[in-house]
Structure formats: C-alpha cells, structure tokens
Phi, psi and omega in degrees: 000126182283140177296146183276162177292125183234178178280160177304146179262123173269130184294357179271352179237184185248026179300130184247011178294148179230159173264156177277125179296326178301316180295320181296311183292331178291338183246011187284148179229168180289143184222147179231144183258132176263138178250123181233168174151152177246131181257149175290124184234169171282165181271009181283129179275353181282145177245121178267149181204161179243026182300321184296333178301332182250020179059036177256143179295141181291148182256127178270100183203151175242126180284138183270336186099347174264108194302312182293323176296316180295319179300315179297316181295319180297315181298316179297317180295319178298313182297320180292311182298314185286332174292318179298322182267005177055046176253131181294125182222131174229123174275104187279329181193153170243136185054055180278132182252118170273134173262112180252170183300327185264351182158199185250132175250117180263131179250124182302313181222126178253126188234154166236119180241116188064234178258007185250152182250137183227147172246118185260124181248148176252125185243123184248336185202184183296325179296317177297321182295317179294323178292324177298319178303316179293315180299317179299317179297321181289323179292329177299324180294325179288338173071332187280335191245142172257141180263119176241161185215158164237128191225146175275349182233154178299144183243024184281326183283154179281130180241143173290135182290146172238133189310129177267001185275152169238163174285156177294130181240161179298329181278008169278000176247152176216158181289154173215151178267002180295148180236087182289165178285117184300327184294344179275353191252144177206162178283322183207149173212155185294140175222171179296330180276335177224079184287333182235127183300314185294341179254006187270155174295329179295320176299316178301314182290319179295319177298322178293323177299312180297319180296317182292321183281349183304114181089354181235013182303319184297324179290317181298314181301314179298318180291321179293319177296325176297317179295327179282354182059042174294139180305131181092356183237019187259007180281185182288325182276159177257127181265137179276144180228118182285147177292138178278159175289315178270132186299136174235154180236155177224134180258129178229164172250126181259190176309149181063022174061027178276135177279130180232139174257140170246135176243148184227127174196154177291332183286319186241001177077209180256122185232152174259145178224132183243154176290114184295338185258357183228356185256117176295153179303314184299324179294309181302313182296319182292318179298313181298313182295314185284330174290327175301316179295316181297320180292320178298317180297318180293317182294325176302319179296324177293318181294323179295335177272358178055046181280150181293140182271163177294146177234292186292333182251016181298140186267168173248037183299319180296319178299319178298316181298316179294320178299319179295323179294322181290323179286331173056047179284162178283338177231126183242136174075035176272167180264000000 
C-alpha cells in the first residue's frame, strides 16, 4: 500500500503522514542552487594576484566582498581580457567540488587557459588565505591543476594551512534532466583495490548506510529532496516520502560533475549507482564512505528528537546488501 500524500512534517510534532515518491518523481523538474553571501574583508581596494607566476595577463578588478557578485565580475573580466589578447579561455565550472579522501574541496572558478587547467580562488581575509594554502597543497597532489588567486590582502608571507575541506553534504548534489544508460550503472564492481565485495570497505559502508536508514528512509528522502530544491520541498519543514513498492530512479550530478543514479524501493531500499565505465575507484569509494557519515549524522538528529520510524514502507535494504555479499558477484546493484 503506497503512503498517502500528507502535510509537511514539523520536527516538533509526531505527524506521521508521508508523501508518495511516485508522485514526486513524476512531477520533478531540474533545479539549480544559488550560492550567495557577503564575506568580511579588509578595506583595501587593491587586488593582489599570482597570475604573472603562470605567465597569465593580470586582471584589473576590485573585489567587492560579495562572493557571487565577484565571481560574475571576474568571469566577465577574464572573458573580455582574454578575448582582446586572443588567448584561449574556457570557464569549465563555478563552485566546482572535488571529492577527496578526506572531504570535499570547493573551487570558486575552474578554468582552462590554453592547454592548462587552473582553479581560481577569491581571498578576502586571513582565514581565506590559510584555506587557500591548504587548497593549493591538495591541488598539487592532483597534479593537473594550478592554483591561482585574486586577493584583498598581500599573499607574500608564509601562512600555516587551515583545512579548506568541508564534509560531504546533501546539497553537494543537484538535479539533472540527463537520462544515462541504465545498463552502464551499478552500485559496486570489482577492482584491483576491492576484488571481493564481501571484504571491501564499500560493503562495510553500504551495510552501515542500510542499517542507519532502517526506519528513517522517508525522512532521508524528504531531506535529500529539500537539498535538491525539488518543487514542494523547499520550505522550512522536512516532508517525509515513503519508499515505493516498484523501484524508481532519480538522476543527480554529484561532486566533480559525475552523474549518479539513486534508486528507491521497499525491496532494496535506497541505493547509489555509478557509471562503471567513467567512475574512478577513488571517487566511488569516497562518495559511499562520506555519504555514510553524512547519513549517520542526520539520523542521529532524528533519533534525538524521538521521531516515529517508518513502518508500512520500511525497506529490506540490509537483507539485499547481505545477500549480494553472499553471492559475491563481480557487479553489484546493476539494472
């Protein structure tokens, strides 16, 4: 029996109504998240930069302290300057998220200039400067990217790095209207680093996800849809969405612009699926591990509020995960 369409649930009460996931997915549209904010800056109107270190023309611009305004102004100034000087420039991404083993590194502007790749950071104060030092060190490990900056403060002195990473959050994912080939996607597949599912760190993390979500799937779906800014889920309250009997899928874009499928069903629970031919092992493992941590943190908050657990739409996800471990197939969670 499918859960009926209900009113939003305020975490201060015990309302147990749920929305139907089928109805939500049938009406879902593409959504984009805007990032706004004003940062505390110095009163210096001068802009410092390290463009010349990489033989790039200097940019004549003054940072306002409003990050989104500055990003827009910087992109316009770059495009104008590089067009005038006939230098190949591609703005590859804004607010690009790298998924690293320890967390997520967000880059304000990701660029390709000529044949080289750059990550452009905006620095407003000492905290930003210390985070830039850390980000630059992490990008060096990736080898492909150079870290450049526009700064309100001088960057000549040596600063101790302060972590530029954040934990993986639900809003690091966004909706997409793309329709990938389902046959290319799976939850897990054998690699040299994880040859056996039952002995893998991914099995451990996936099992923990199913265990943690047991009885709380409806809350997670509602909270995740809120982060995706799905229509009808953007209010202050979190709406519960019951798992459907028949499996449904949702396509999202995760960190590093990778397409990820989520599937929902009472039989197999909530599962992640990655493109087997385009997803590196480290990316898949990091997403699973860090999403496991994010889900545990969210569920703890639900438990502290003593909220009612799912009953009629409770999944058998853990049973499915254990069954897959026992079968020990080379590909797990394919369509």
